[in-house]
N, C-alpha and C positions, 0 to 999 in steps of 0.2 A: 817367345821363349816362356817355357814353364817355369814354376816356382820362382816367379819374380819376387815374391815375398816369402818368408819362412813358412812352410806349412803348418796348419794348425788342425788338430783333430783329437780323436780318440783312438786308442788301441786296446785290445782285449787282454793282453798279457798280464798285466799286474794284478787284475781282478780275477781272471778266469783261467790263466795259464794256458794248457793246450786243450783245455775243455770247454771251451765256449760253445754256445749253440746258436742256431738262427734265431730263436725267440729273443734270446739276451741280446744279440746284435740288434734286431730290430727295435727293442725297446730303447737301447742307448742311442739309436739312430733318432728315434721319435722325440726323446728328451733333447738331443741336440738341436734338432729343427725348432722346436719350441722354445728353448731358453738360450741357447748358445750361438745359434747361426747368425744373429744380428750382430755379434761382436767379432765374427770372422772365423769361427770355428766351423769346418767344413768336411773334413775327412773322417770316415768310419773305416777302421782297419781291423781285419780279422788276422790274429796273430797265428803262431804255429800249430802244425799238425791238424789243420782243418780236415785232412784227408785220413785221419786215424780214427776209426770207429769207436774204439774202446777207451779213448783218452778221458781222465777223471780229475787231473790235478795239474800242477806245474811240472811234474814228472813225466819222463818219457818211458814208454814200454818198449824195450829193445826187441828189435826184428818182429815186431807185430805186422800183420797183414795191412796193407795200405791200399785205399781206393785209387784206382788208376785205369786209363783206358788202354786200347790195344797197342799204342805208340809210346807207352811209358810215362803218359802225362798224367800227374796227380789230379784227382777229382775230389769234391767235397763229399765226405761221409754223409750218405742220405738219411741215417737215423739221427745226425746232428743237425742237418741242414735239409728238411724235407723238400724244399722248392728245387733242389738240385736232381729230382728224379728225371727219369726218361732222358738222360744224357744232357740236361740243361746247364749243369755246372753252376756257376754263381750268376749266371745271367739274370734270373728272376730276382735274386736279393739285390743285386747291383741296380737293376730297373726300379725296385721299390725305393732304395736310398736315393737314387736320382730324382724319383718322384717327389722326395721332401726337399729338393733343392740342394742336396748334398753330394759329396763324392764318396767312391768306394775303393778300399785298398785291401791288398792281401800280403801276407808274409809267405816267403818261399825260402828253401835252402838252396845254396848253390849246388849244382850237379844234377844226376838223376837218381831215381829210386834203386836201391841195390835189387829190389825184387825184380825191376825191369831188366838189370843186368843178368840176374840168374836166370831169367826166363828167355833171354835173348831176343826180347822184343824188337820189332823194327822202329826205325826212326822215320818219322814222316818227311818225305821228300828227300830221302837218302838211300843208297843202296847198302848202308852200313847198319849194323844192329846196335842195341845199347850196350851190349858186353863189349864191343869192339872200341867204344869211344869212352867207357868208363874207366877211370883210373883207380884200382883198388888201393893204391898206396896214398891217395889223397881222401881222408876220411875225417869227418869232424870229430874232434875230441870229446864232445858232449852230447851229440845226437847221432843215434846210429841208423838213421834212415837212408842216408845218400852216399854215393860215390862222386867224387869231383870228376872233371871231364879232361881228357887229353885235348887241350884247346889248340894244339897244332893241327889237328885234323879237322877237315871242312865239316865232317859230320856232327862235331861239337857245335859249330855254329847253327847247322841244320836242327839240332835238338833244341838249342835255345830259341831259334826262330819259332819252332813249333810251339813252345809253351807260350811265348809272348803274344803269338798270333791267337792262341786260344784265349789268353787273358783279354786281348783287345775285343775278341767276340762276345766275351762275358760283359764288357763294359767296365772293366777295371780301370781306375785313374791312379793308382798308388801301388808301388810294389816295394816291399821291404825284403831286401836279399839278405840272407844271414850267412854266418861262418865265412866271412870274406874281408871285411874292412881291416881287420888287423893281420891278415894272413899274407902280407908282403913278405918276400918276393914271389911265394909260391903261387899266389892267386893272381898275380898282376895281369897276366893275359887273360885269365877268366873273367875278370872285371870288365876288360876291354870287350870281349865277345858278348857277354851279358849287356853291356851297355849299347852296343850296336843293334842287337836283337831288339832292345827296348825301342830304340829309336826307328827301327824299321818295321815295326808292327802295325803301323797304320793309325796309331791312336796315341795321343799325348798322355804319357804315363810318367809320373814322377818316380824316379828311381833313388832308393835309400839304402845305404849298405851299413850292415852290422856284423858283429858287435865291434866296439872299440876296445881299447884305444886304437884308432888309426895312426900310423906313423906320421908324425909332423913333416918329415922330409919328403912325404909323398903327396903334400897338399895339393901341388899342381897337377899331377896325374888324377887325383880325386876330382878337383874341379873340372877337369875335362870330361870325365866319364861318369859322374854321378851328381844328382841334385842335392843330396845330403849324405853325410857319413857320421858315424858315431866317433865321438872323441873319447868315450870311457866305455868300460864294461857295464853291464846292467846296473843302472842306478836305482837305488831303493831308499826308502825313507830312514835313513841314518845320518845324523849330524856330521859324522867323520867323512862321509862320501860327499855331502854337500859343501863342506870346508874345503876339501881337495878339489872341488870343481873350480874355484877361484884361479888356481894355477893353471889349469887346463884351458879356461875361457881367456886368460891373459895371453897364452901362447897361440890360440886358434882365432881369436876375434879378427884378426887382419885379413883372414882369408873369407869372411862372411860377405856375400854379395849377390846380386840377382842371378838366380840359376843355381847357386852352390852355397850351401850352408852347414857349417859345423854343427853337429848335433850333440847336445849334451843329454839326450835321452829322455825318457817320459817323466811325467809329473806325477809322482806318487801321492796323490791327494785323495780324500775322501774314502770310499769303501774299497779297500784292497782285499786280496787272497780270498775271494769268496767261495771258491771251489773247496776250500779246506775250513774256513771259518764265516759262516754268513754274517757274524757280527764284527769281523774283522775291519780295521780303521787305521788311517796313517798313523804312525808313530811321530811324525813331525809335529812340533808345536806350532801355534798360529804364528809366532814370530819366524820360525824356520820357513814355513810356507810362504811368508811374504818375502822372505830373503831369497828363496828359490825362484819365485816368480819375478822378482826385480832382476835378477842376475840374468835368467834366461832372456828377458826381454831386452836388458841393455846389451847382452852379447849377440842378440838376434839370432837365438837358437830356434830351430822348429820347436813347437809346443804340441805334445801328444799327451792327453789326459790319460792317467792309468786307472782311476777309479770307476766303479759302476755308477753311472751317471744318475739313474733313477733315485739312488739312495743319498744324493747330496745333501747336506745339511745346509743352512742359510749361509754360513761362514764360506763353505766350500764354493757355493753359487756365487757369491759375492766376489771371491778371489778369482774366478774364472769369467766374470763379466765386468771387471774394471776396465772399461773401454779406454780410459785416458792412459792407463798403464799399457795395454795391448798395443795402443797406437804407436808406442815406441818402435815396435817391430817393423812397421811400414813408413814412419816419418823421420826415422834417424838414419845416420850412416857413419862409418869411421869410428865406431865406439871403441873406447879403450880405458884401460885402467890409469888413474893418476898415481895411485901409490898402493902398496899392500903391505902390511905388517902382520905379526902374529895376532894382534887384537883387532884390527880394524882395515878397511878398505874402501876406496872411493873410485867411482867411474864416471866418465863424461861422455856423452853422445851428441854431436851436433845435429841439428834439425837440417833436412834436406833443403827447406824452403828458406834457409838462412835467418830465420826470424827469432832463433834462440837456440837453446840446447836442452838436453836432458841431463840431469846430474844426480847420482846415487851414493849413498854412503851406507856402509854395513858394519854392524858390531859383530866381530868374530869371536869375542871373547865370552866368558861364562858369567859375566856380571854387567850390571847397568853401567853405561859410560856415555859421556858426551863425545860424539863423532864429528870432527870438523872437516869441512869442504874448504880446501884452500882458496881464498878469495882470488888469488892470482891465476887459478885454472879457467875463470870465466874471461872471455875477450873483452867484455865490458860490463859496466854495472847494470843489472837487470831492472827493466821497468816493472815487471811483475813475476811472481813465482809461485807456483801451486804445487803443494805437496800431495802426491797422487794417491796416497793410501788413505790419508785424513781427509783430502779434499780442501784443506785449509791454505789460504794465502800466508805465506811465510818466506822470509828471506832464507835463501839456501846456503847458509853457513854452518850452523851447528845443530845437531839433532841428538837429544837425550833418549838413548834407544835401550830397550830391554836386552838381555843376552840373545844372541843370534838374530837380531832384527835388522830391519832396513829402512831406510827413507829414501824417497826418489822424488825430484821436483821437475816440473815443465816450467823451464826458465824462458821468459821472453824479454827481448831487448826493448 
């Protein structure tokens, strides 16, 4: 089974929007291979509109010409991804990233390009054309590129089979499918068809569904048909969004397990919004970044870095290479909150090996305060406990925390 642990990697959206280029992707992959790979980071994901030649920012250009083949399958824009020339697609870039010991991913929108439907292009291995399977009433509210598909028609499966077979040929390891996770019940059948095409393509590909919030009542359907799904809309560097994530994490944490992971979205750390401001930096305080990393790891969310990696400062690098913290993702299970008030929160996660647990406390208030971990929450008195941000041996009972900060302990019996 793929995605035995929550996937960890980098995604181009937070820093370059729709405008990322091959050079930027390669630079981030090289940085990951050099500094982050030993800590479990491995996926390099090209986000939206890699097929749009004139993309320059996080904004979309309505009804622009998209790069695609004779069967309506989108192709990388060669002016932005030069190695895609001569019909090679993402094959050369994927091979380069694999050569670094990493994995390669792409973003897609559900459906097929409107241009393919308007031109009545054929569907590979089908006697129907793109206009016959396109559903003009199923349109993304925020991106104009695509029509959804009439998924009761066999040609819909044929189209999705054709694109996932192409991605398999390129060497894609991860597909983030957008405009779908929160679109129940309209897109329930489309999720099933996409999932089957992904499984049938002949290559192990992690399937991620965006954006959120995915409906909690569809958790079992999501677990059957995807490896991860977003539990929130786009998450940015705003304390209000981070504070709200505690309630989402509380509701979804019971559904995290091998092969299926509720996704709290990307980590907006380091250099963000680079396509509009080359000096752009996260608005999160250092405390808020520690809180975000602690919560994501405790709930075992996938971890996707949003910042431009080569611009990392020492703090950002230390945040992403705290191996003891990142180990929570692989070594714990059944994580859950102990309590949550307006001012504070505490979580606990038993270790899989039975040798102890992880325990975390969070200061959700705007002032410094002592946050207490209830002693009764631990099944026995610890023999040792290490606080993972400071590295200090300390009893996991009370932490004096600045506003919006966190403490997390590796507790051993």
